[in-house]
C-alpha positions as CSV (number, residue, x, y, z in Angstrom):
1,M,109.8,94.5,99.5
2,D,112.6,96.9,100.9
3,R,115.3,95.5,103.2
4,A,114.1,95.0,107.0
5,Y,115.9,97.7,109.4
6,V,117.6,96.9,112.0
7,L,118.4,99.9,114.2
8,I,121.5,100.0,117.1
9,V,121.4,101.6,119.8
10,E,124.8,100.3,121.7
11,D,127.8,102.8,122.8
12,D,130.6,100.2,122.9
13,P,132.3,100.4,119.7
14,S,133.3,96.3,119.4
15,V,129.9,95.4,120.1
16,C,128.5,98.2,117.4
17,E,131.7,96.6,115.2
18,L,130.2,93.0,115.8
19,L,126.8,93.5,116.0
20,F,126.8,95.9,112.7
21,S,128.7,93.3,110.4
22,C,126.4,90.3,111.6
23,L,123.5,91.6,110.7
24,D,124.8,93.7,107.3
25,K,126.0,90.3,106.3
26,A,122.3,89.0,107.0
27,G,120.6,91.0,104.7
28,Y,120.0,93.6,107.2
29,R,119.3,97.9,106.2
30,T,121.4,98.5,109.7
31,S,122.3,101.8,111.6
32,V,124.1,102.0,115.1
33,V,122.8,104.9,117.4
34,Q,125.3,105.4,120.8
35,S,122.6,107.1,123.0
36,G,119.7,106.9,124.2
37,E,118.6,110.1,122.9
38,A,119.9,109.6,119.7
39,A,118.1,106.3,119.5
40,L,114.5,108.4,120.1
41,Q,115.4,111.3,117.3
42,Q,116.5,107.9,114.9
43,I,113.1,106.6,115.6
44,E,111.4,109.7,114.3
45,E,113.5,110.4,111.8
46,D,113.6,106.9,110.3
47,P,111.6,104.1,112.0
48,P,113.5,100.7,112.5
49,D,111.2,96.6,112.0
50,V,113.5,95.9,115.3
51,I,115.5,97.5,118.0
52,V,118.8,96.1,119.7
53,L,118.6,98.3,122.8
54,D,121.7,97.8,125.0
55,L,120.9,98.5,128.6
56,N,123.6,100.2,130.0
57,L,123.3,103.6,127.9
58,P,125.4,106.7,128.9
59,E,122.6,109.6,130.4
60,M,119.1,108.1,129.2
61,N,119.4,104.2,129.4
62,G,118.3,101.6,128.0
63,L,115.6,100.3,130.6
64,D,114.2,104.9,129.4
65,V,114.6,104.4,126.1
66,C,112.5,101.0,126.0
67,R,109.8,103.0,128.4
68,A,109.3,106.3,125.9
69,V,109.2,103.8,122.5
70,R,106.0,102.2,125.1
71,Q,104.5,105.4,126.1
72,D,104.3,106.4,122.6
73,P,101.9,105.3,120.3
74,W,103.5,106.0,117.1
75,M,106.0,104.0,118.5
76,S,104.8,101.4,121.0
77,K,104.4,98.8,118.2
78,L,108.2,98.0,117.4
79,P,109.8,95.1,118.5
80,V,113.2,95.5,121.1
81,L,115.3,92.9,121.4
82,M,117.2,93.8,124.9
83,L,121.1,93.4,124.9
84,T,123.1,93.8,127.8
85,G,125.9,92.4,129.6
86,K,124.3,91.7,133.1
87,T,122.8,88.8,133.6
88,E,120.8,89.0,137.2
89,E,117.8,88.0,137.4
90,D,116.3,91.6,138.6
91,D,117.9,93.1,135.5
92,I,115.9,90.7,133.3
93,V,112.6,90.9,134.7
94,A,113.1,95.2,134.5
95,G,113.9,95.1,130.8
96,L,110.4,93.0,130.5
97,E,108.0,94.8,132.6
98,V,109.1,98.5,130.3
99,G,107.9,96.7,127.4
100,A,111.2,94.7,125.7
101,D,110.3,92.0,124.0
102,D,113.1,90.2,124.5
103,Y,116.5,89.7,126.3
104,M,120.3,88.9,125.3
105,T,123.0,88.9,127.9
106,K,126.7,89.4,126.3
107,P,128.4,88.3,125.0
108,F,125.9,86.6,122.4
109,S,126.2,83.9,119.7
110,P,125.5,86.4,116.0
111,K,123.9,82.9,114.9
112,L,121.2,83.4,118.3
113,L,121.3,87.1,117.1
114,L,119.8,86.6,113.9
115,A,117.1,84.2,114.9
116,R,115.9,86.3,118.0
117,V,116.2,89.2,114.7
118,K,114.2,86.5,112.9
119,T,110.8,85.9,115.3
120,L,110.8,89.8,116.6
121,L,110.2,90.5,112.7
122,R,107.5,87.9,112.1
123,R,106.1,89.0,115.8
124,G,105.8,93.1,114.1
125,R,104.1,91.8,111.0
126,S,101.7,90.0,113.1
127,R,100.7,92.9,114.7
128,E,100.8,95.3,111.5
129,T,98.2,92.8,110.2
130,A,96.3,92.0,113.7
131,A,92.6,93.2,113.7
132,P,93.3,96.7,115.5
133,D,92.3,97.1,119.3
134,P,89.8,100.3,119.7
135,G,91.2,101.0,123.1
136,A,94.7,100.4,122.1
137,M,95.0,104.0,121.0
138,P,92.8,107.0,120.3
139,A,90.5,107.5,117.6
140,G,92.2,108.3,114.5
141,E,95.9,107.6,115.6
142,I,96.2,104.3,114.3
143,D,99.1,103.7,112.3
144,T,99.3,104.3,108.5
145,P,101.9,102.4,107.2
146,K,105.0,103.9,105.4
147,L,105.1,104.2,101.7
148,I,108.4,103.3,100.3
149,I,109.9,105.4,97.6
150,K,112.6,104.6,95.5
151,S,113.8,107.5,93.1
152,L,117.6,105.9,92.7
153,G,118.3,104.0,90.3
154,K,114.8,102.6,89.9
155,C,111.8,104.5,90.2
156,E,109.4,102.4,92.4
157,L,106.2,102.8,95.4
158,L,106.3,99.8,97.5
159,I,103.8,99.7,100.2
160,D,103.2,96.2,102.6
161,D,103.7,93.2,98.9
162,H,102.5,95.9,96.8
163,R,104.7,97.4,94.4
164,L,104.4,100.8,91.5
165,S,106.8,101.0,88.7
166,W,106.3,104.7,88.2
167,D,108.8,105.3,85.6
168,E,106.2,102.8,83.3
169,E,102.9,103.0,84.8
170,F,102.6,106.8,85.2
171,S,101.8,109.3,82.4
172,P,104.7,111.6,81.4
173,A,103.1,114.3,83.7
174,Q,102.1,112.1,86.2
175,R,105.8,111.4,86.8
176,Q,106.9,115.3,86.3
177,L,104.6,116.1,89.5
178,M,106.4,113.4,91.7
179,A,109.8,114.4,90.0
180,M,108.7,117.8,91.6
181,L,107.5,116.5,94.9
182,L,110.4,114.6,95.4
183,A,112.8,117.3,94.3
184,A,111.2,119.4,96.8
185,P,113.7,119.8,99.9
186,D,110.7,118.4,101.9
187,G,108.5,116.9,100.0
188,K,106.2,119.9,99.6
189,V,105.6,122.3,96.3
190,S,103.0,124.7,96.2
191,Q,99.6,124.9,93.5
192,D,100.6,127.3,92.1
193,E,104.3,126.3,91.6
194,V,103.2,122.5,89.3
195,Q,100.7,124.8,87.8
196,L,103.5,127.2,86.2
197,A,106.0,124.3,85.3
198,L,103.1,121.8,83.9
199,W,100.5,124.4,81.9
200,P,102.9,127.8,81.5
201,D,100.4,129.2,79.1
202,S,97.4,128.2,80.7
203,P,94.8,131.0,82.4
204,P,94.9,130.1,86.2
205,S,91.4,128.6,86.4
206,R,92.1,126.4,83.5
207,A,95.8,125.1,85.2
208,R,94.3,124.6,88.7
209,S,91.6,122.4,86.7
210,S,94.5,120.5,85.2
211,F,96.1,120.4,88.7
212,D,93.0,118.5,90.2
213,S,92.2,117.1,87.4
214,L,96.3,115.3,87.2
215,L,96.1,115.0,90.7
216,S,92.6,112.4,90.7
217,R,94.6,110.4,88.7
218,V,98.2,110.3,90.0
219,R,95.9,108.9,93.3
220,R,93.4,106.5,91.3
221,T,96.4,104.8,90.2
222,L,97.8,104.3,93.4
223,D,94.7,103.3,94.8
224,Q,94.0,101.0,92.1
225,V,97.9,99.4,91.8
226,L,98.6,99.7,96.0
227,E,95.6,98.7,97.2
228,P,94.1,98.5,99.9
229,I,96.4,102.2,99.9
230,D,94.1,105.3,100.8
231,S,96.5,107.8,98.6
232,K,95.0,110.4,100.9
233,K,97.0,109.7,103.4
234,Y,100.4,110.0,101.5
235,L,99.5,112.8,99.1
236,V,98.4,115.6,100.9
237,V,97.1,118.9,99.5
238,K,96.6,122.0,102.5
239,R,96.3,125.8,102.3
240,G,97.7,125.1,98.8
241,Y,100.6,123.7,99.2
242,L,100.8,119.7,97.8
243,F,103.1,117.8,99.7
244,L,103.6,114.0,100.5
245,E,103.3,112.3,104.2
246,N,103.9,108.9,105.9
247,A,106.5,108.4,103.7
248,R,110.2,107.1,103.7
249,I,112.0,108.5,100.4
250,D,115.2,107.1,99.1
251,C,117.2,110.3,98.1
252,H,116.1,112.3,101.0
253,E,117.3,109.4,103.1
254,F,120.9,109.4,101.5
255,R,121.2,113.2,101.6
256,R,120.1,113.1,105.4
257,L,122.6,110.0,106.2
258,A,125.3,111.8,103.7
259,R,125.5,114.8,105.7
260,K,125.3,113.1,108.4
261,G,128.3,111.4,108.2
262,N,129.9,114.2,106.9
263,Q,130.0,116.2,110.1
264,Q,130.6,112.8,112.2
265,V,134.2,113.0,110.1
266,A,134.5,116.3,111.2
267,A,133.9,116.0,114.7
268,G,136.2,112.9,114.5
269,D,133.7,110.6,115.2
270,F,135.0,108.4,112.5
271,W,132.8,104.7,113.6
272,P,130.1,105.9,114.1
273,A,131.3,107.9,110.6
274,E,131.3,104.5,108.5
275,I,128.3,102.9,110.1
276,T,126.3,106.2,108.7
277,F,128.0,106.2,105.3
278,S,127.4,102.7,105.1
279,S,123.4,102.9,105.6
280,A,123.7,106.2,102.9
281,F,125.3,103.8,100.1
282,S,123.2,101.2,100.8
283,L,120.9,102.8,99.3
284,W,122.4,104.6,96.4
285,Q,121.7,102.4,93.2
286,G,122.3,104.7,90.3
287,T,121.4,108.7,89.8
288,F,118.3,110.4,90.7
289,L,116.2,109.3,87.9
290,P,113.1,111.4,88.1
291,G,116.4,113.9,86.9
292,G,115.8,113.1,83.7
293,F,112.2,113.1,83.6
294,G,111.7,117.1,82.0
295,V,111.2,119.1,85.2
296,D,113.9,122.0,86.1
297,A,114.2,121.5,89.9
298,A,114.2,117.9,89.5
299,S,117.2,118.0,86.8
300,V,119.5,120.7,89.3
301,F,118.2,118.4,92.3
302,Q,119.7,115.0,89.9
303,N,123.3,116.8,89.6
304,D,123.1,118.2,93.7
305,M,122.7,114.3,94.7
306,E,125.4,113.2,92.2
307,Q,127.4,115.9,93.3
308,L,127.3,115.4,97.1
309,Y,127.3,111.2,95.5
310,L,131.0,112.4,94.8
311,E,132.0,114.0,98.0
312,T,130.7,111.8,100.2
313,S,132.2,108.9,98.3
314,L,135.7,110.8,98.8
315,T,135.4,111.3,102.4
316,F,134.4,107.7,102.9
317,A,137.4,106.4,101.2
318,R,139.4,108.0,102.8
319,L,137.9,107.2,106.3
320,L,138.7,103.0,105.1
321,A,142.0,104.0,103.7
322,E,142.8,105.3,106.9
323,S,142.8,101.5,108.3
324,K,144.3,99.8,105.2
325,R,141.2,98.7,103.1
326,Y,142.6,100.2,100.0
327,Q,140.2,97.5,97.9
328,P,136.9,98.6,99.0
329,A,137.9,102.4,98.8
330,A,138.7,102.2,95.3
331,K,135.8,100.2,94.4
332,L,134.0,102.9,95.8
333,L,136.0,106.0,93.8
334,R,135.2,103.2,90.8
335,G,131.6,104.0,91.0
336,A,131.6,107.8,92.1
337,L,133.4,108.4,88.7
338,R,130.9,106.8,86.6
339,Y,128.7,110.1,87.2
340,D,131.9,111.8,86.8
341,P,135.0,110.2,84.7
342,A,137.4,113.5,84.6
343,N,136.8,114.6,88.3
344,D,140.0,115.0,89.2
345,S,139.7,114.8,93.2
346,V,138.5,111.5,92.7
347,S,141.1,110.3,90.4
348,R,143.9,111.9,91.7
349,L,142.9,109.7,95.5
350,L,142.5,106.2,93.3
351,Y,145.7,107.1,91.6
352,Q,146.5,107.0,95.2
353,L,145.2,104.2,96.5
354,C,146.7,101.7,93.8
355,L,149.8,103.3,94.5
356,A,148.8,101.9,98.1
357,E,148.3,98.7,97.1
358,D,151.9,98.2,94.9
359,N,149.3,98.1,92.4
360,P,151.3,99.7,89.3
361,G,149.4,97.6,86.6
362,Q,146.1,99.6,88.2
363,A,147.5,102.7,89.0
364,K,148.4,102.4,85.3
365,Q,144.8,102.2,83.9
366,A,143.7,104.5,86.5
367,L,145.6,107.2,84.9
368,K,144.8,106.1,81.3
369,Q,140.7,106.5,81.8
370,Y,141.7,110.3,83.7
371,T,143.1,111.1,80.5
372,E,140.5,109.5,78.1
373,A,138.1,111.4,80.1
374,L,140.4,114.9,79.9
375,I,140.2,114.1,76.4
376,R,136.4,113.4,76.0
377,E,135.9,116.4,77.7
378,G,137.3,118.7,75.6
379,F,140.9,119.6,76.7
380,N,143.8,120.3,74.1
381,G,146.7,117.9,74.5
382,D,149.0,120.5,76.4
383,E,146.1,120.5,79.1
384,V,146.1,116.7,79.2
385,Q,149.5,116.6,79.6
386,E,150.5,119.0,82.3
387,A,147.7,116.8,83.9
388,L,149.4,113.8,83.6
389,D,153.1,115.6,84.8
390,D,151.0,117.0,88.2
391,F,150.1,113.5,87.8
392,A,153.2,112.0,88.1
393,R,154.4,113.8,91.2
394,I,151.5,112.6,93.3
395,S,152.5,110.8,96.7
396,L,151.0,108.9,99.5
397,P,149.5,111.0,101.9
398,K,150.7,110.6,105.5
399,G,147.5,110.8,107.2
400,W,144.3,109.9,104.5
401,L,141.8,111.7,106.3
402,A,143.9,115.5,106.2
403,G,142.2,116.2,102.7
404,A,138.8,115.6,104.2
């Protein structure tokens, strides 16, 4: 099963840090937003399993957020833990009246917070498995469970307690179809594109028949392995396009969070950026595996994802170094070098971090690995020596983020 996801809605940076640390250490996937408007947008993009919601938010307060969540049929079942510094009875009543499931006051015990979150998670699962109330929402609007699609370091489909390893149980053609869908920026590809990629030499009528047959086999596999899933709710064909619905895709989510974190750093919002980056890197379990399934678009997407990973690792490492957290920053960069061992920018920053830690042994090791990578890449002796001479002139930056 995927890690339970908790969304924190809190505008106080110190409380954000405490909540994030507490929930992250407990094994939850956690993200933070600092306004009501941002909370509703985040819920739309990535529905959480539990919302920890501060009452006193700027502009749109916690009561308004909770009221908006409860009035929307799609969001109405999300468990909400209201959190505030107020202890007056009227405030507690107001929070519960607009639909909060539970209430905690600041300062709070981390142990008690985790116990409350676990209780709300159990309550949320009970709501999902309970028989639907026909009067609760209009016909046709009953929530469809999210299909979790993993492609970073592993290829899995997850829903409820069911799992399908699609690099093992799908045929090569089925894997290629999934690779094309995930590599598409919006998870949507035209039937003509699929037919041209998989059956380039077939006449249109034959290629269309092959497409229909392939789609039927993919759906049948999903229905059998992930029973009682209705695969037609997830693999949808409309107006000549095949696309994914009701799915949470790890590579798309990593890309969204990485870009968001880089934008936050550029805007000087460093604490929110750190939370965003942490959420992004919790999703990265390895490269985009479908890039090796023989689909050109997926191979290009794999390269793009690795480049984004490298660039984001640099920015996140500089952000960590700014607050003198050199070891986690260096660990991040060593992970990035697995994808491009000869990357000059990553190697330089790693070398600087080793110097900042006053660890000449690790700095020497980083330089040795960079040299070996350059030789493997085909650089001649003069070019390698020029690079090493350049490294000898490296000094510590006055501000780590200046190079971001």
